N, C-alpha and C positions, 0 to 999 in steps of 0.2 A: 490568523485561524491557529487551532490547537491542532498539533500532530502527535500521534505516538507513534516512535519507531521502535522495533522490536528484531531481536534475530535469536536462535536458539544458543550461539555463542558467541565471546566478545571478537569481533574483528576491527580492525583500523578504518575500515568502509563506515561501521557503524557511526564512529566520530565524523567522517566526512560528509555522511548524511545529513546527522543532526546538526552540523556547523553549518550546512550550507541553507539549510530551513531557517536557523536561525539570524543566518546573517539576511535573508531575503524579509527579516522581519514577525517569523511565525512565531509563536509558543512551542514547546519540543519538550515531550518526556519520552526518556528512555526504558523502554520494558526488555527483562530478561537482559540478555547478551551481557553477561556479569563473565569478565577474566577467572575467577575461580568456580564458577558453579553454570555449567552450561545449563539451560533450559530447555526441554524440549520443543520442538518446532512448533509441531502441533497447537502446544500449550498457550506460547506464544501470540500464535497469529490468531486463534481462536479468543483471548485476551483482548486484541487489539480492535478485532471486527465486531466485537460487540458492545467496545467503549463507542469505536464508530456509529455502530447499528443504533447507538442509546442518549447519544446524543453529547457524551461525557467528551468526546474528541468530532474535530470536527471531519479528519480525515487522515490515515493510517500510513505507514512504510513498515511491509515485513521483509523480511529477509532469510535467508539460509542457502547452503552450497548452491542448490540450483534455481532456486525461487520459486519452483514448482511447486514443492509438500505447501510452503506457508499460502501460495497462493490459492490451493484445491482447500485449505482446510478455514482458509478467512472465506471464501466463497458457500461456504454451508450453512455462515449467519444470514436468514434472513436481512434482507436493507442491502446487502455487501456486492458492491461487484467491482470486485480485485484482479488487477490488470497487471499478470506479468512482461515488464517490459525490460529490453534488453538496448534501446535507443532513444533517442529524445522522439522522435518522430511516432514512435508508437504510444510512448508517453503521452503525446498531443493529440493524436487520436484517442487514446484511452477517454481521455477526458470529454474530450469535444465532441464524438460519436458515442460513448456510453457510459456517461457519465459517471467513469470510474470515483469510488471514493477510499479506497485500499490501492497503493503500488506496491507490488510485487518486484522484488530484485533480488538477481543472483549474488552472494559473494565469490564465487568464483569467475566470473565474465567480467565483470567492470573493473573497470579501472576509476580512480578518485575523478580525471579527468570525465569521464563517461557519466560517471553518477551523478557528478554536479550537472549535466547537460540535460541529463533526464530529469534531476528535481527541480529543475528551473523551468523546463518546457512544461510539466505536469503543473508547479504553480501558476504558472501563464497563462493557461490554458483554461476557459470557464465552459461549460456544459453549452453545444449550441442551441439542445433544443429542439433538433430535428428528428430526433428516434424514440418518438413516445408509445409507438406500436408496437418496436422490438422491447421494449422497455417496460413497458405493461405483461409481455408476455411472460417476462423474467419476472416479473410482481406476480401473476397468475400463479404460475410452475411454482412458486416457493411458496405461496399459501395452500398449495394441492388444487388449485380449481385449473380450468382446461381453458 
C-alpha cells in the first residue's frame, strides 16, 4: 500500500512511523514535517486527505501536537474517515468498524513503542464489512443528502 505520512513540524516520531510502515512493506511518502520550515497542520492534513480521497495514496497518517486538529481537517474532505487513535485497540476498531482511511496521531502523547503498536494494528486490520448503514449515513451527509 502507498501511505502519505505528514505533520506540521519535524518530530522524531514521524521517522518512527514512516520507518515502521516501510518495515511492514508499504511505500511511504512524507509530507510537511521539514526541520527548517514548519507547515500549517491544516494544510498537511488536507493535502494528505485529498490524496487519499483522490486515489493518489491508499491511506494516510496525519500528526500534530494533539492529533485533534489534523483529524478535524482531514475529515472535512469528502470520502475521508480519519480516526484519532491513542492505542492499538482504538486503531484496530477504527479500521474494523469504521473503515477509517486516515490515521491521526498525537506527537505529544505517543512514545515510539506505542506509535509502532498503533501502526501495526492499523495496517493488520481490514474493514469488517459490518457497518454499511452508518458509513452510508456519513456519505450522505458529505454529499448534502439526508
